[in-house]
N, C-alpha and C positions, 0 to 999 in steps of 0.2 A: 566365571576367567575362566573354568573348564569345560559351561556349553557353548561358552566363545569361541572356545577351545575344537573341542569337537563339529560346532558349526561350521568355521572354514576349512577344513578337514573336510567334511562331507562334503563341501558345495558345490568343494574341490575336487571331486569326484565324481561329479555329477555332470558337473561344468564340461570335465574335457571331453566325459564315458558323451554329451550330447555332443560337444563337437566333432568327436570320430565317426559317430553316424548320421552331423549335417550331412560330413563331404563325403564322405560315399558317399552319400546321396545325391552332392551339390558333381560330382561325376560321372555317378551314374544318370543325368542328367531329369533328374526327378525334384527343380526348383522347387517347387510351393508345399511340399511334406521339410524341406531345408532350409528353406524361411520361416515355418513354423517352429519349430525344434532350431533355431536359432537363433527365437525372439529368446524360447527360457531358459536358451546359454546362456547368454547373453545378464542375466537378468538375475540369476545364478550365481553369475560368474562377475559384474558390479557389487553386490550388494555382500559377493567375499570377498573385496575385490573392500569396498571401505570402513573395512572394522580391521584391516590389516596396513591398509595404505593413513591412516593418523598414529598408527606403533608403529613402523618401518625401523626406534629403535630397542624396539622385542623382539631381539636374538628367533622370542621360541617361537610366537606368533607366522611368526615370515618365515622358518624349519615349517611349523605346518603348514602354513599356506604351498611350500614348497612339494611335499608330501607325499601331498593333496594329487598336483597336477599327478605326480610322477604314480597316485595307481589307483589313478579316472583314465591315463596313460595303457594300462594296465588291464582294470575292466574294463573298456570300450574297446582296446584288442577283442577279448574274450566274446565278451556279446554281439561286434565285428563281426567273426567265425560263424559263431550261433544262428545270428540271419541268416549269413550266405544267400550277400542281398545276391538277386544273379546272375547270370552263368559268366559259365570260365567256357573259354574254346581247348580245347589239346588238339595238338599233331604228333602223332604218333606217324612215324617209322621201325617197321619189325622187318624183319627175311618175308622174302614172299615168297616162300613156304608153311609162310606163318596165317596165310591171307583166310584161312578155317572160320579166323578169328571176326576180322568181319561179318559178317553169317554169323554166329553168334550173338553177337556183338543188336545186330538187327532186327533176328529173330525174340530177340532180348527187348526187339524194342525200340534201343534207338539208334540214330541217325548219322548213319556215318556215307560221307564219299571218300571213296581213293584216287590216288592214283598211282604208276611204276614210279618208280624213278631209280634211279645209278651207286648206291655209296660206293669210298672203298674199297670192298672185300666184293662188292654181287652184290646184282636186283635186293630191292627194296620194295618195300609198297608204303607209301606216307595215308597215312586216317586222317582226317581231319572229321569235327566233333564238335557240335556246343549243346553244350549245353546243359539244366538248371549248375548253379554253385556247388548245392550239397550232392551233386550225383556227381562229382568230379571228381571222388577221391576211389568211389568203386565203383567208375570203371577204370581207370588209373590202376586198380588192384589187380582188373580182370582181365588188363592186356599184358598189364606185370607176369600175374602167372604162365600163361597160355605166350606168349617171349621173355623170356627173362632180361631177353640182350636192348632189347627194343628202348625209340629217345623218345621220349613226350618233351614236350613245349606245354610250357599250358600258357592264359592268356587268360586279358579280363579286356570282350565285349564290351563299348560302347554303348556299340547300338548295331543295329543290324535286321533288315527285310525280309520275311519270307521265309521260305523250306521248311524245313519243321522242326519241332523238338518234348521231343518229346515229355508227359506235363507234371509224370512220377518223377 
């Protein structure tokens, strides 16, 4: 009985974590890897579900099944953060007097496109940057360090073509 409960619990953690990764791959357009992960996800899910469906009158099995799902959501989120798949678009609006931030980012190899804008309290500079997702926080921290009043918007580009992307 204990083995069966542990199996149900860990099977749910595995299938929900795989489902999280599969969905991210689908959103990013990686269909074949998503399909392969989906195969194993549904295989594990079906086996775990089969162990619970015949025992719906057993509240412990049902609770373990649901708790495994919840833990799978948490673990899947942690895995997704660590993998940091894909790219992130950053649009930063800074005071024009902090133009040196653009030069510093470019000197470090980051691709920065800029244009001037007028904000509520005066002239601004808009920075548009697309980088690997694991680099977005580093760039945001650099911008905030130079201009604590900066306004940043993070975007998830699904597709893009051309331009320059820093490799590291």
